[in-house]
N, C-alpha and C positions, 0 to 999 in steps of 0.2 A: 722206670723210676716209679716207686710206689708212693702214694700219698699217705701222709700221717693220719691215723684215725682220729676222729673227733673225740672229745672227752665229755664226760657227764658224771654226775654223782653216782650213777649206776653202771659205770664202765664206758665202753665205746658206744657211740651213737650209730644208729643205722644210717645208711647212705642218704635216705630221703630227708633227714633233718639237716638244715644248713648250719655251717660253722658260724658261730657268733663271735665277733672280735671282742676280746675281753677288755683291753685297756680303753678303747673308745667308749665302751658301755660304762665302765667304772668312772671315767671322766664325766660322762653325761649324768650319771647318778649322783656324783659328788656335787654337781652344779644344780641338783634338784630337778633334772629333766628326765624324761622317759628314756630308758636305756635302748629301746628299739629305734625310735625316731629322733630323739634329741630335741623335740619341739614342745611336746606337752609337758605339763608339770607333773612330777611324780607324787608330790605331796598335796594333800587336801588342807591340812593345817600345818602346825609346826613340825610334828613327827608322824602324822597319820598318812599312811601310804594310800593313794587312790586305788579303787578296785580295778579300774581300767584307765589307760591313757586317754585324755580328752581329745588328743589330736589323731592318733592312729588306732586306738581301740585295743592296744596290747594289754592283756590281763596281767595285773601286777599284784593281785591279792594272794598269790601263792607264796609270797616271801615268808621266811622264817628268820627274821633278824633277831628277835627275842632280846637277850641280854648282851649280845656282842657289841652293838654300838656304844652303850655306856661303858662297857669294859675297856674297849680300845680308847675311848675318850679319857677315862681315868688313867690309863697307862701313859698316854701321850702327855696330858696336862700335868700329871704327877711328876714325870721326869723333867719336864721343862720348868715347872714352878719350883720344885725342890732345888734344882740346879741354880736357878736365879736367886732363891732365898740364901743358899749357902754362899754364892758369889758376893752378894750384897753384904751379908754379915761379915765375911772375911775382909772385904775391901773397905767398908765404911763403918762398921759397928754401930748401926743406928739403934735408938731405943726400941723397946718392944712395941710401943704404941704405933710406931712407924711401920713395923712389920705387919701389925694387925690391920692398919688402914690400907696398906698397899697390896698384900697378898690375898686377902679374902676376896675383895672385889675382882682382882685380876684372875683368880682361879675360877670364880663364877662366870665371868665374861668369856674366858677361854673355853670353859666346858660347854656353855650354851652355844658358842660360835662353832665348835667342832662337832657337836652331837648330830646335827642334821646332815652335814656333808658326809660324815662317816656312815650314817644309816643309809643314805642314798647310794653311796659307793658299794656298800655291802649288798643291798637289794639288787643293784645292777650286776654285781659279781655273780650272785645266785642266778640271775636271769641268763647271763652270758654262758654259764656252765651248765645250763639246764638242770639246776639243782631243785630238789623238792618238787612242787607241783608244776614248775616251769617245764619239766620234761614230760612231753605227751605220752611217753612210753613207760612212765613210772607206775609202780603199783599204786592202787588207791590208798589215800591217806587214812590213817586210823590206827588203832592199836594193833600191834603185830601179834598174830596168833601163835601161841606156843604149842607145838604138836603134843608135848607131854601132858599139858593141861587139857587139851582138847580130847585126848584119849580117855581121860578119867570122867568125862561128862556123860 
């Protein structure tokens, strides 16, 4: 019986790298904890990821969350809020000022509540799959050299 090869952003992992469980890491990240140990805090501020876990020393600065957390937040909050707005409008027909008072703050609160857990889960997902700099066998980060451009230099 052969074991299933590990996965990485760069293909299969060599045998010497341990398989990292994805869902426990994502759960820890969503809770704002280190994906490796689950004890140390992943965040230094509201959205600033620490360079290293204060409890176990795991390097976290390799993450490339970029625009993904706000994008996922907008998609989730947008679907929920628009569904609620339409449901309330069809069922109750409230005046526009009620919509303005209700949905603006609710959208803001929902967005700010989801943004940090989504970023933590995404960084933990990258860690668990050895993506970007989390893979010790990855090529060094930086601009990718184009052989055609290099030949003309």
